[in-house]
C-alpha positions in Angstrom: 0.0 0.0 -0.2 2.8 2.1 0.4 3.9 1.8 -2.8 0.7 2.4 -4.3 0.1 5.3 -2.6 4.0 6.9 -3.3 3.0 5.8 -6.7 0.2 7.4 -7.2 0.8 10.9 -5.9 2.4 11.6 -8.9 -0.7 10.8 -11.0 -1.8 14.0 -10.6 0.9 16.4 -11.9 1.7 13.6 -14.7 -2.2 13.8 -16.2 -2.2 18.0 -16.4 0.3 16.9 -19.1 -2.0 15.1 -20.8 -3.6 18.2 -22.6 -0.7 20.3 -23.1 1.2 17.5 -24.9 -1.3 16.3 -27.3 -1.2 19.1 -29.5 2.4 19.4 -29.3 3.5 15.8 -30.1 2.0 15.8 -33.5 5.5 15.4 -34.2 9.1 14.6 -32.8 10.5 18.0 -33.9 7.9 19.4 -30.9 9.0 17.3 -28.1 11.0 20.5 -26.1 7.8 22.5 -26.3 5.9 20.3 -24.1 5.1 20.7 -20.4 7.2 19.3 -18.0 5.5 18.0 -14.5 7.2 18.8 -11.7 11.0 18.1 -11.3 10.6 16.7 -7.7 7.7 14.2 -9.1 9.9 13.0 -12.5 13.1 11.9 -9.7 10.2 10.1 -7.4 8.9 8.4 -10.7 12.2 7.6 -12.6 13.6 5.9 -8.6 10.4 4.1 -8.5 10.4 2.6 -12.2 14.4 1.9 -11.7 13.1 -0.4 -8.7 10.2 -1.7 -10.8 12.5 -2.7 -13.5 15.2 -4.0 -11.0 12.4 -7.1 -10.3 12.8 -8.8 -13.7 16.8 -9.0 -13.3 18.2 -11.9 -13.1 21.4 -9.6 -13.4 24.5 -12.2 -14.2 22.6 -14.0 -16.9 21.3 -11.0 -18.1 24.7 -9.3 -18.5 26.4 -12.2 -19.9 23.3 -12.5 -22.5 23.7 -8.9 -23.5 27.3 -9.5 -23.7 26.8 -12.5 -26.3 24.2 -10.1 -28.0 26.9 -7.3 -28.5 29.2 -9.9 -30.1 27.2 -11.7 -32.2 26.2 -8.1 -33.7 29.8 -6.4 -33.6 31.3 -6.4 -37.5 34.6 -7.9 -37.4 37.4 -5.4 -37.8 39.6 -7.3 -40.2 37.0 -8.7 -42.3 36.7 -12.3 -40.5 33.0 -13.7 -41.0 33.9 -16.2 -38.1 35.7 -13.7 -35.6 32.8 -14.0 -33.4 33.8 -17.8 -32.6 36.8 -16.9 -31.2 35.2 -14.2 -28.8 32.3 -16.3 -27.8 34.8 -19.2 -26.9 36.8 -16.9 -24.5 33.5 -16.2 -22.6 34.2 -20.0 -21.0 30.3 -20.5 -21.2 28.8 -22.9 -19.5 26.3 -24.0 -21.8 23.1 -25.6 -20.9 19.2 -26.2 -22.6 18.1 -23.6 -20.5 20.4 -21.4 -21.8 21.1 -21.8 -25.2 16.8 -21.3 -25.2 17.3 -18.0 -23.2 19.3 -16.3 -25.9 17.8 -17.9 -28.6 14.9 -16.1 -27.6 16.6 -13.0 -26.5 18.2 -12.8 -30.5 14.9 -14.2 -31.6 14.1 -10.8 -33.8 17.5 -10.4 -34.9 17.4 -14.0 -37.1 21.6 -13.4 -38.2 22.4 -13.5 -34.9 20.4 -15.9 -33.8 21.5 -18.4 -36.2 25.5 -17.8 -35.6 24.8 -18.9 -32.1 23.0 -21.6 -32.7 26.2 -22.5 -35.5 28.4 -21.9 -32.8 26.7 -24.0 -30.0 26.9 -26.8 -32.5 30.4 -27.2 -32.3 30.8 -26.9 -28.6 32.3 -30.1 -26.9 30.3 -29.8 -24.3 27.0 -29.2 -25.5 25.0 -31.3 -27.8 21.6 -29.2 -29.4 18.2 -31.5 -28.1 14.5 -31.3 -29.5 14.0 -28.1 -27.2 16.6 -26.0 -28.9 15.9 -27.6 -32.7 12.1 -27.0 -32.0 12.8 -23.1 -30.8 15.3 -22.7 -33.9 12.4 -24.0 -36.4 10.0 -21.9 -34.6 11.7 -18.8 -35.0 12.6 -19.6 -38.7 9.0 -20.4 -39.4 8.1 -16.9 -37.4 10.4 -15.0 -39.9 8.7 -16.8 -43.1 11.8 -18.8 -43.5 10.2 -21.9 -44.6 13.1 -22.9 -47.6 15.6 -22.4 -45.1 14.2 -25.1 -42.9 13.4 -27.3 -45.5 16.9 -27.1 -47.0 18.4 -28.1 -43.5 16.1 -30.7 -43.1 17.1 -32.1 -47.0 21.0 -31.7 -46.3 22.6 -35.1 -46.1 25.1 -33.4 -43.5 22.5 -30.6 -42.1 22.7 -32.7 -38.6 26.2 -33.1 -38.2 27.1 -33.1 -34.7 23.7 -33.0 -33.3 23.2 -36.8 -33.6 24.6 -37.4 -30.3 21.6 -35.6 -28.4 18.9 -35.9 -30.6 17.9 -39.2 -32.8 18.2 -37.9 -36.8 14.4 -39.0 -37.6 12.7 -37.4 -34.3 14.7 -34.0 -35.7 13.2 -34.6 -39.5 9.5 -35.5 -38.0 9.8 -31.8 -35.7 11.8 -30.6 -38.6 9.5 -30.2 -41.3 5.9 -30.2 -39.0 7.5 -27.2 -38.0 8.4 -25.8 -41.5 4.4 -27.4 -42.1 5.6 -29.7 -44.8 3.2 -32.3 -42.7 3.1 -34.7 -45.8 7.5 -35.4 -45.6 7.1 -35.5 -42.0 4.3 -38.3 -41.8 6.7 -39.7 -44.8 9.4 -39.9 -42.0 7.1 -41.1 -39.3 6.2 -43.9 -41.0 9.6 -44.8 -41.5 10.3 -44.6 -37.6 7.5 -47.0 -37.2 8.4 -49.4 -40.0 11.8 -49.5 -38.1 10.3 -50.0 -34.5 11.1 -46.6 -33.3 8.5 -43.9 -32.0 7.9 -40.3 -31.3 7.8 -39.6 -27.6 5.3 -37.1 -26.1 7.0 -34.1 -27.3 7.0 -35.1 -30.9 3.8 -36.3 -31.3 2.2 -33.2 -29.9 4.4 -31.0 -32.7 3.3 -33.6 -34.9 -0.4 -33.0 -34.3 -0.5 -29.2 -34.1 1.2 -29.0 -37.3 -1.9 -31.3 -38.6 -4.3 -28.9 -37.1 -2.3 -25.9 -38.7 -2.5 -27.8 -42.3 -6.3 -28.4 -41.8 -5.5 -32.4 -42.1 -8.1 -33.0 -39.8 -8.6 -36.7 -40.7 -5.5 -37.6 -39.9 -5.3 -35.6 -36.6 -7.7 -38.1 -35.9 -5.6 -41.1 -36.2 -2.6 -39.1 -34.4 -4.4 -38.4 -31.3 -5.9 -42.2 -31.4 -1.8 -42.7 -31.3 -1.1 -40.5 -28.0 -4.4 -41.9 -26.6 -3.0 -45.4 -27.0 0.6 -44.8 -25.3 -1.4 -42.6 -22.7 0.2 -39.3 -23.6 -2.6 -37.2 -23.4 -2.1 -33.9 -21.5 -3.0 -30.6 -21.4 -1.3 -30.0 -24.6 -3.4 -32.5 -26.4 -6.7 -30.9 -24.9 -5.8 -27.3 -26.4 -4.7 -28.4 -29.2 -8.0 -30.7 -30.2 -10.2 -27.1 -28.8 -7.7 -25.6 -31.8 -9.1 -28.3 -34.7 -12.9 -27.9 -33.5 -12.5 -24.2 -33.6 -10.6 -24.3 -37.3 -13.2 -26.4 -38.2 -16.3 -23.6 -36.9 -17.7 -25.5 -34.1 -17.6 -23.4 -31.8 -20.0 -24.4 -29.7 -19.0 -28.4 -29.7 -15.2 -26.9 -28.4 -17.1 -25.1 -25.8 -19.0 -28.3 -25.1 -15.8 -30.1 -24.7 -14.2 -27.8 -22.7 -16.8 -27.6 -20.0 -16.9 -31.6 -20.3 -13.0 -31.4 -18.9 -14.1 -28.9 -15.8 -14.6 -31.8 -13.3 -11.8 -34.2 -13.8 -8.8 -32.0 -16.1 -9.1 -28.3 -15.1 -5.1 -27.8 -16.2 -6.6 -29.2 -20.0 -9.8 -26.9 -19.7 -7.4 -23.4 -19.0 -4.9 -24.8 -21.8 -7.9 -24.6 -24.0 -9.6 -21.8 -22.9 -7.7 -19.4 -24.4 -7.6 -20.4 -27.9 -11.4 -20.8 -27.7 -11.7 -17.4 -26.6 -9.3 -15.6 -29.3 -11.8 -17.3 -31.8 -15.1 -16.3 -30.3 -13.8 -12.7 -30.3 -12.1 -13.1 -33.8 -15.8 -13.6 -34.4 -16.9 -10.2 -32.6 -18.7 -12.7 -30.0 -17.6 -10.8 -27.1 -20.4 -10.8 -25.1 -20.2 -15.0 -25.3 -16.6 -15.2 -24.8 -17.3 -12.7 -21.5 -19.8 -15.3 -20.5 -18.1 -18.0 -20.5 -14.8 -16.8 -19.1 -17.8 -15.9 -16.0 -18.5 -19.3 -15.9 -15.4 -21.4 -15.8 -13.8 -18.6 -13.0 -16.5 -19.8 -10.8 -14.9 -23.2 -10.8 -11.7 -21.7 -9.1 -9.3 -24.7 -10.2 -8.8 -23.5 -14.0 -5.7 -21.4 -14.9 -7.6 -17.8 -16.6 -4.1 -16.1 -17.1 -3.8 -17.0 -20.6 -7.6 -16.8 -21.2 -8.0 -13.7 -19.7 -4.9 -12.0 -21.7 -6.5 -13.3 -25.1 -9.5 -11.6 -24.3 -8.0 -7.9 -23.1 -5.7 -8.2 -26.3 -9.0 -8.6 -28.5 -11.2 -5.9 -26.5 -7.9 -3.9 -27.4 -7.6 -4.6 -31.1 -11.7 -4.2 -31.4 -11.4 -0.4 -29.9 -13.5 -1.5 -27.2 -11.1 -0.4 -24.6 -11.0 3.7 -25.8 -10.0 5.0 -22.7 -8.4 4.0 -19.7 -11.4 3.9 -17.3 -12.7 1.4 -18.9 -9.5 -0.9 -19.1 -9.2 -1.1 -15.3 -12.9 -1.7 -14.5 -12.2 -4.9 -16.6 -9.4 -6.2 -14.9 -10.4 -4.8 -11.5 -12.2 -8.1 -10.8 -9.6 -10.1 -11.9 -7.4 -10.3 -8.6 -5.5 -13.4 -8.4 -5.6 -13.8 -12.4 -2.2 -12.1 -13.5 -2.8 -10.8 -17.2 0.3 -11.3 -19.7 2.8 -8.3 -19.3 2.0 -8.3 -23.6 -1.5 -7.0 -23.1 -0.4 -4.7 -20.9 2.6 -3.3 -23.2 0.1 -3.8 -26.3 -2.5 -0.9 -24.7 -0.1 0.9 -23.9 1.4 0.9 -27.4 -1.9 2.0 -28.5 -2.0 4.5 -26.0 1.1 6.2 -27.1 0.4 6.6 -30.6 -2.6 8.3 -29.6 -0.3 10.6 -26.9 -2.5 9.6 -24.4 0.2 10.5 -21.9 -2.1 10.3 -18.6 -3.5 7.1 -19.3 0.1 5.4 -20.1 1.0 6.8 -17.1 -2.3 5.0 -14.9 -1.5 1.6 -16.7 2.5 1.8 -15.8 0.7 2.7 -12.1 -1.5 -0.2 -11.7 1.6 -2.3 -13.6 3.8 -1.9 -10.5 0.7 -1.9 -7.7 -0.2 -5.5 -9.3 3.3 -6.6 -9.5 3.7 -7.2 -13.0 7.2 -8.2 -14.0 8.2 -5.9 -17.0 9.7 -7.2 -20.0 11.9 -5.4 -22.9 9.2 -3.9 -24.4 7.4 -2.3 -20.9 11.1 -0.8 -20.4 11.1 0.7 -24.0 7.5 1.9 -23.8 8.8 3.4 -20.4 11.6 4.9 -22.5 9.0 6.5 -25.1 6.8 7.4 -22.6 9.5 9.8 -20.7 10.8 11.5 -24.3 6.8 12.2 -25.3 6.4 13.3 -21.9 9.3 16.1 -22.5 11.0 14.3 -19.2 14.2 14.6 -20.7 16.4 13.9 -17.5 14.5 10.9 -16.9 14.9 9.8 -20.1 18.3 9.9 -20.6 18.3 8.3 -16.4 16.6 5.4 -17.6 18.8 5.2 -20.6 22.2 5.4 -18.1 20.7 3.0 -15.8 20.2 0.0 -18.7 23.2 -1.8 -17.5 22.1 -1.9 -13.7 18.0 -2.7 -14.6 19.4 -5.2 -17.2 17.7 -2.6 -20.1 17.7 -3.3 -23.9 16.7 0.0 -25.8 15.2 -1.2 -29.5 16.1 1.3 -32.3 12.3 3.2 -31.6 13.1 4.0 -28.0 16.8 5.2 -29.5 14.9 6.8 -32.3 12.7 8.9 -29.8 15.6 9.6 -27.4 17.7 10.9 -29.6 15.0 12.9 -31.2 13.7 14.2 -27.7 17.4 15.3 -27.0 17.9 17.2 -30.4 14.2 19.1 -29.9 16.1 19.9 -26.0 19.1 21.4 -27.7 21.3 18.9 -26.0 22.5 17.5 -29.3 26.1 16.5 -27.7 24.2 13.6 -25.7 21.8 12.7 -28.5 24.7 12.2 -30.6 26.5 10.1 -27.7 23.3 8.1 -27.4 23.2 7.8 -31.5 26.8 6.1 -31.4 25.7 4.1 -28.8 23.5 2.7 -30.9 25.0 1.9 -33.7 28.2 0.2 -31.4 25.2 -2.3 -30.6 24.0 -3.0 -34.2 20.5 -0.3 -34.1 20.0 1.2 -37.1 17.9 4.2 -37.0 16.8 5.0 -40.1 17.2 8.0 -42.1 14.8 10.5 -40.3 16.6 10.2 -37.1 20.0 10.6 -39.0 18.8 14.2 -40.8 17.2 15.4 -37.4 20.4 14.8 -35.6 22.8 16.0 -38.1 20.7 19.1 -38.8 20.4 19.7 -35.1 24.3 19.2 -34.5 24.4 21.8 -37.8 22.0 24.2 -36.6 23.9 24.4 -33.2 27.1 25.0 -34.8 28.2 21.8 -34.2 29.5 21.1 -38.1 32.4 18.9 -37.2 30.3 16.6 -35.2 27.8 16.5 -37.8 30.9 15.7 -40.4 32.5 13.3 -37.7 28.7 11.3 -37.4 28.6 10.5 -41.3 32.1 9.0 -41.0 31.4 6.9 -37.6 27.9 5.9 -39.4 30.0 4.6 -42.9 32.6 3.3 -41.7 30.1 0.9 -39.9 28.3 0.4 -43.0 25.2 2.3 -40.7 24.6 5.3 -43.3 20.9 5.7 -44.5 20.6 5.3 -48.2 17.7 8.3 -48.0 19.6 11.4 -47.1 17.4 13.9 -48.5 17.1 16.6 -46.1 20.6 16.4 -44.5 22.0 19.1 -44.3 25.7 18.1 -43.2 26.9 20.1 -46.6 25.2 23.1 -46.6 26.8 23.6 -43.2 30.4 22.7 -43.9 30.2 24.9 -46.8 28.9 27.7 -45.2 31.5 27.3 -42.8 34.1 27.3 -45.3 35.4 24.0 -45.0 34.6 22.9 -48.8 37.0 19.9 -48.5 35.2 18.3 -45.6 32.2 19.0 -47.7 33.2 17.5 -50.6 34.5 14.5 -48.2 31.4 13.7 -46.6 29.5 13.6 -50.1 32.1 11.0 -51.2 31.1 8.7 -48.3 27.1 9.5 -49.0 27.9 8.5 -52.7 30.4 5.1 -51.3 27.4 4.4 -49.3 24.4 4.3 -51.9 23.6 8.2 -50.8 22.3 9.7 -54.0 24.0 13.0 -53.7 20.5 15.7 -54.2 20.2 18.9 -56.7 20.7 21.1 -53.2 23.5 19.3 -52.1 25.6 20.2 -55.7 24.5 23.9 -55.4 26.0 23.8 -51.9 29.0 22.5 -52.9 29.4 24.0 -55.9 28.8 27.7 -54.4 30.9 26.5 -51.7 33.7 26.2 -54.3 33.0 29.3 -56.3 33.1 31.4 -52.5 36.9 30.1 -51.9 37.4 30.7 -55.9 38.4 26.8 -56.9 36.7 27.4 -60.0 38.5 23.4 -61.3 36.7 21.9 -58.2 33.8 23.9 -59.6 33.7 23.0 -63.1 34.4 19.4 -61.6 31.2 18.9 -59.8 28.4 20.9 -62.3 30.3 18.2 -64.3 29.2 15.1 -62.2 25.8 17.1 -61.4 24.8 17.0 -64.7 25.8 13.2 -64.9 23.7 12.5 -62.3 20.5 13.7 -64.0 20.6 17.2 -62.5 20.2 20.5 -64.8 21.7 23.5 -63.6 20.4 27.1 -63.1 21.2 29.5 -65.6 22.8 31.6 -63.0 24.4 28.4 -61.4 26.4 28.0 -64.4 27.3 31.5 -64.7 28.6 31.5 -61.5 30.7 28.6 -62.2 32.0 30.1 -65.4 33.2 33.3 -64.4 34.7 31.7 -60.8 36.8 29.7 -63.6 37.3 32.6 -65.9 38.6 34.4 -62.2 41.4 31.9 -61.3 44.9 33.4 -60.4 46.9 31.1 -62.4 45.6 32.1 -65.7 45.7 28.3 -66.9 42.6 28.2 -69.7 42.5 24.2 -69.8 39.5 24.1 -67.3 37.9 26.8 -69.1 38.3 25.1 -72.3 37.3 21.5 -71.0 34.3 22.7 -69.5 33.0 24.2 -72.5 34.1 21.6 -74.8 32.0 19.4 -72.6 28.7 21.4 -72.6 29.3 22.0 -76.6 29.2 17.8 -76.3 25.9 17.6 -74.3 24.0 20.7 -75.9 22.2 20.6 -78.6 22.3 24.3 -78.6 25.8 24.9 -79.7 25.7 29.1 -80.2 23.4 29.4 -76.7 26.4 27.4 -75.1 29.1 29.9 -77.1 27.0 32.7 -75.7 26.7 31.1 -72.0 30.6 31.3 -71.7 30.9 34.9 -73.5 28.3 36.0 -70.9 30.6 34.2 -67.9 33.7 35.6 -69.3 32.3 39.2 -68.7 30.9 38.6 -65.4 34.7 37.5 -64.7 36.2 40.8 -66.1 38.0 39.1 -68.8 36.7 40.5 -72.2 39.9 39.4 -74.1 38.6 35.6 -73.0 35.1 36.5 -73.8 36.1 37.7 -77.3 38.3 34.3 -77.8 35.2 32.3 -77.1 32.9 34.3 -79.7 35.2 34.3 -82.9 35.4 30.4 -81.9 31.6 30.7 -83.0 32.6 31.7 -86.5 35.7 29.6 -86.8 33.6 26.4 -85.6 31.4 26.7 -88.4 28.1 28.7 -86.3 26.8 32.3 -87.2 27.1 34.7 -84.2 23.1 35.8 -83.1 21.7 39.1 -81.9 22.6 37.8 -78.5 25.6 36.9 -78.9 26.6 40.5 -80.7 24.9 42.0 -77.1 26.8 39.8 -75.0 30.3 41.0 -76.4 29.0 44.5 -76.5 28.3 44.5 -72.6 31.3 42.6 -72.2 33.2 45.5 -73.2 30.9 48.4 -71.8 30.7 46.7 -68.4 34.5 46.3 -68.3 35.1 49.7 -69.5 36.8 49.1 -72.4 35.1 51.8 -74.7 37.1 51.5 -77.1 36.7 48.1 -78.0 33.0 48.5 -77.5 33.0 51.0 -80.3 35.3 49.2 -82.5 33.3 46.5 -82.4 29.6 48.3 -82.6 31.1 50.2 -86.0 32.3 46.7 -87.2 28.5 45.3 -86.7 27.3 48.6 -88.5 29.7 47.8 -91.5 28.0 44.2 -91.6 24.6 45.1 -91.4 23.6 43.4 -88.0 23.4 46.6 -86.0 19.5 46.4 -84.5 17.6 48.1 -81.8 18.3 46.1 -79.0 22.1 47.1 -79.8 21.1 50.7 -79.7 20.1 50.4 -76.4 22.9 48.5 -74.6 25.7 50.3 -76.2 23.4 53.8 -75.1 23.1 52.4 -71.6 26.4 50.9 -71.5 28.1 54.4 -72.2 25.5 55.9 -69.7 26.8 53.6 -66.8 30.3 54.5 -67.9 29.8 58.1 -67.8 30.6 58.7 -71.7 27.4 60.8 -71.6 28.1 62.9 -74.7 28.8 59.6 -76.6 25.7 58.5 -75.2 23.8 61.2 -76.5 25.5 61.0 -79.7 24.2 57.1 -80.7 20.6 58.4 -79.5 20.3 60.9 -81.8 22.2 58.6 -84.2 19.3 55.9 -83.7 16.6 58.5 -83.9 18.1 60.0 -87.2 18.3 55.9 -88.5 14.1 55.9 -87.6 14.4 53.9 -84.6 12.7 54.5 -81.2 14.8 54.7 -78.4 13.8 52.6 -75.5 11.8 53.3 -72.5 15.2 52.1 -70.5 17.7 54.4 -72.9 15.4 57.6 -71.6 15.2 57.0 -68.3 18.8 56.4 -67.6 19.8 59.5 -69.7 17.4 61.6 -68.0 19.0 60.5 -64.7 22.4 61.1 -66.3 21.5 64.8 -67.3 20.2 65.6 -63.9 23.3 64.3 -62.0 25.1 66.6 -64.2 22.5 69.4 -63.8 22.0 69.2 -67.5 18.5 69.9 -66.7 17.5 71.9 -69.9 18.4 68.4 -71.7 16.8 66.3 -69.3 13.2 68.4 -69.5 13.9 68.4 -73.3 14.2 64.4 -73.6 10.9 64.1 -71.1 9.1 67.0 -73.7 10.2 64.2 -76.6 9.5 61.1 -74.6 5.6 62.4 -74.2 5.6 63.5 -77.6 6.1 60.1 -78.7 2.7 59.1 -77.1 4.2 57.0 -74.2 3.5 58.1 -70.7 5.8 59.3 -68.0 7.3 56.5 -66.1 7.5 56.5 -62.5 11.7 56.6 -62.7 11.3 59.9 -64.7 8.7 61.2 -62.8 11.0 60.1 -59.4 14.0 61.4 -61.2 12.9 65.1 -61.6 11.2 65.3 -58.5 14.5 64.4 -56.7 16.4 66.7 -58.2 13.3 69.5 -57.8 13.8 68.8 -54.0 17.9 69.8 -54.5 17.6 72.3 -57.4 15.2 74.8 -58.6 17.1 74.4 -62.1 14.6 71.5 -63.1 11.4 74.0 -62.3 13.2 76.5 -64.0 13.7 74.4 -67.2 10.3 73.1 -66.8 8.9 76.8 -67.5 10.1 77.2 -70.7 7.7 74.1 -71.9 4.4 76.1 -72.1 3.7 74.5 -75.0 3.5 71.3 -73.9 1.9 72.1 -70.9 -1.4 73.3 -72.9 -1.4 70.1 -74.8 -1.1 67.5 -72.3 -2.5 68.2 -69.5 -0.7 65.7 -67.1 2.7 67.4 -68.2 1.1 70.6 -66.8 0.2 68.9 -63.4 3.5 67.3 -63.2 5.3 71.0 -63.8 3.0 72.4 -61.1 4.5 69.1 -58.9 7.9 70.0 -59.6 7.4 73.7 -58.4 6.0 72.0 -55.2 9.2 70.0 -54.5 11.6 73.0 -55.8 9.6 75.4 -53.3 8.4 77.8 -56.2 5.1 76.9 -56.0 2.6 77.0 -53.0 0.6 73.8 -52.5 -3.4 74.3 -52.7 -5.0 71.8 -50.0 -3.1 69.5 -48.3 1.0 68.1 -49.2 -0.1 64.8 -47.4 -2.6 64.1 -49.9 -0.3 65.0 -53.1 -0.2 61.3 -53.9 -3.6 61.9 -55.4 -1.7 64.7 -57.8 1.2 62.4 -58.5 -0.8 59.5 -59.5 -2.7 61.6 -62.4 1.1 62.0 -63.9 2.8 58.9 -63.1 2.1 55.3 -61.4 3.0 55.8 -57.6 6.0 53.7 -56.3 7.4 53.8 -52.4 10.4 55.5 -53.7 7.8 58.0 -54.9 6.4 57.7 -51.4 9.1 58.4 -49.4 10.1 62.0 -52.1 6.5 63.0 -50.5 7.2 61.7 -46.6 10.2 63.7 -47.0 8.4 66.6 -48.5 5.7 66.3 -45.8 8.2 66.3 -42.8 10.2 69.4 -44.1 6.5 71.4 -44.0 4.6 69.8 -41.1 6.2 67.1 -39.2 3.3 65.7 -37.7 1.6 64.8 -40.7 3.7 62.3 -41.3 2.7 59.4 -39.4 -0.9 59.8 -40.7 0.7 59.4 -44.4 2.4 56.3 -43.2 -1.1 55.0 -42.4 -2.3 56.0 -45.6 0.5 54.4 -47.8 -0.4 51.2 -45.7 -4.0 51.1 -46.3 -3.3 51.6 -50.2 -0.9 48.5 -50.2 2.6 49.5 -50.4 4.8 48.2 -47.8 6.8 50.5 -45.9 11.0 50.1 -46.1 13.8 50.5 -44.3 14.3 54.3 -45.6 10.5 54.9 -44.5 11.8 54.6 -41.2 14.6 56.5 -41.5 12.4 59.3 -42.7 9.7 58.8 -39.7 12.8 59.1 -37.2 13.8 62.6 -38.6 10.4 63.7 -38.3 10.2 62.2 -34.3 13.5 63.8 -33.3 11.7 67.1 -34.8 8.9 67.0 -32.8 10.9 66.0 -30.1 12.9 69.3 -30.0 9.5 71.3 -30.6 8.4 69.5 -27.5 11.6 70.5 -25.6 11.7 73.9 -26.6 8.2 74.2 -25.6 8.8 73.2 -22.4 11.6 75.5 -22.0 9.4 78.8 -23.2 6.6 77.5 -20.4 9.0 76.8 -17.8 10.6 80.5 -18.1 7.1 82.0 -18.5 6.7 80.7 -15.3 9.4 81.8 -13.8 8.7 85.6 -15.1 5.3 85.2 -13.2 6.5 84.3 -10.2 9.3 87.3 -10.2 6.1 89.9 -10.8 4.1 87.9 -8.2 6.9 88.5 -5.9 
């Protein structure tokens, strides 16, 4: 009772976590956001759980079995697959039938380790396999659906070499084929035995009888049953097999009558078959009939009910009839004295954990401790998952560290939960240690957990540990095959450790992990940042060989990096160019890409070399080729070469409107304004219409040089051509109007335009307002409505207007900002700077007002005095 009170005192605090965790636990990444129970409660809880787990610990044998499992799972360092023989022999084990069965049972889910130990034990001079160990290994193989392996073993002429001293070959053949489901062959060997005057023992007969029932050979079942009866081998196992036969035949009423007939004289036989009948009834959803049968037989008081009740609970859980913990506890509360199998508790706990019903999980664990149910491996793993889901990170870690003390062997799922929980709590170094411990014990935690840990290490500045994690996993052949979301390579590239990132990528490839598009991009940009054009070129080639298509900007940056290599070696550039020419159908497009890359790298000579290769290789440069070459000269301030190239094209008759556009814009950006104006006039003289960008750049450059007459003349010409004033041109004019009154003075000389085009007249008035030469009619803060009639507004326009408002009336600035937001525009950093200026102006005004007010008050006091 004391233990019960101590345990139940924690229930309220833990159940209060249930509602807060239900939403947060929708994904493992949310573990760290959970509401945790009080620390003291967690300390008491982990202490009680550890004491409970110790009840099931035969410490010495358990540690020894764990040691054997570690040896069986650990890979050999020298490549010798049979090295475990020497390691197991060095333990000097005293093999008995029970110990071998315990090891086989412990390793039954790891078939490779199980078979390795079975084979090793068979070659020990002090031990020979018995029928029980043979039956155990056959059942394990059958449970793993390895029927063919059993048959191949039994069919082999030397399959039982070394086992014959402990088990007759004929007995083993009958048992083995029966377990493998080959009852026809088993009966043949049984017939040979009888012909030679040999016979099976009670164990062999019941294995054969059970196999016949499983294979639905009901006529033969009756024959073998007669043989069992004649030899006096009838026991509880016989009755359970016969009940199974009736259930498989669908004769449930006959099976019930058979069991009730056993009640007076053979209660053990009744108990053995009761669970089978209950399972059949529940599988047909006859739960009320099953419950009534249990109640009727329980009244007798001599029938063992544990197995039947356990199966009944399992069926209720599977049918969803225990939707809450209260329903479960109500079902088992009257069953004092009937021990429910721990696996049934475990199945309910697993169901509740999937539903994140942590309060109910706690109640189940509490009930198990109070009722004295001995935990098993699944219970311990469920408890660890419970601590992780409840956000009890310290308690989960304490339970994990006590595994040797309490005989706890975490499963892969438990390791995954613990690693993810520690990552969610930003305890990445401890998560790394747990993950390595899992790999040491042969557990593969999957790609998702690996990525979570690797990414958590990267996000917490532990990229080197993430690299080490990949190396260790690769050495142990434990690297997951799918790592699309892994951020190790981008993190190493961001940290400038490109060589390490390339090493990790090679390890991925050796382990069968495909390099993703994102990984290639990170590696390429990492090498570009280090100006390693040779490596960038190799990576982009490999990227295409893997079936990925690089983006245009990525390729241009690679070419730019290759061109900018300090060594000046063009072999890498030539190799990359030839490779792309062999892959791409559009040859001239390939040349164009390399011309552009060389231009961006500031190498116009190399760009011209590629341009000349177009004609040399039998192709004709396109307009894009000419534009890219011209831009290359202009961007690198090779104006003379640009002019010479342009005149060459004009002589060939290949000058188009776009070439004029490139020439004018390039000359403007190279501060060759007069040359740009010359080409503008030349372009118009040939009857070509300059582009909008030509006018925009020229107007801006002319205003910068304070050549307002020419700027206004271009605007006049632009508007006469039927085009509407753009936001860029309008903003340039208003910006310069704030700086100088010369814009307005130049504008006033365009009266003829103002009379013909109304919006030009409105624009002239705006220029006058911004230059301070015209008084504004109405509120300045609503001037945007007037501007909108002249040209489209943008945020730059609003910032200029806001600046003008602050100069005139600072308090109106904040109202204008609200108006801007209402109209769907998003204020930027420049807007904030203007508002800061408005706040400073208002602050200074308030300070002055306070000073004036205080001075007036002091003068008033002096007068009164």
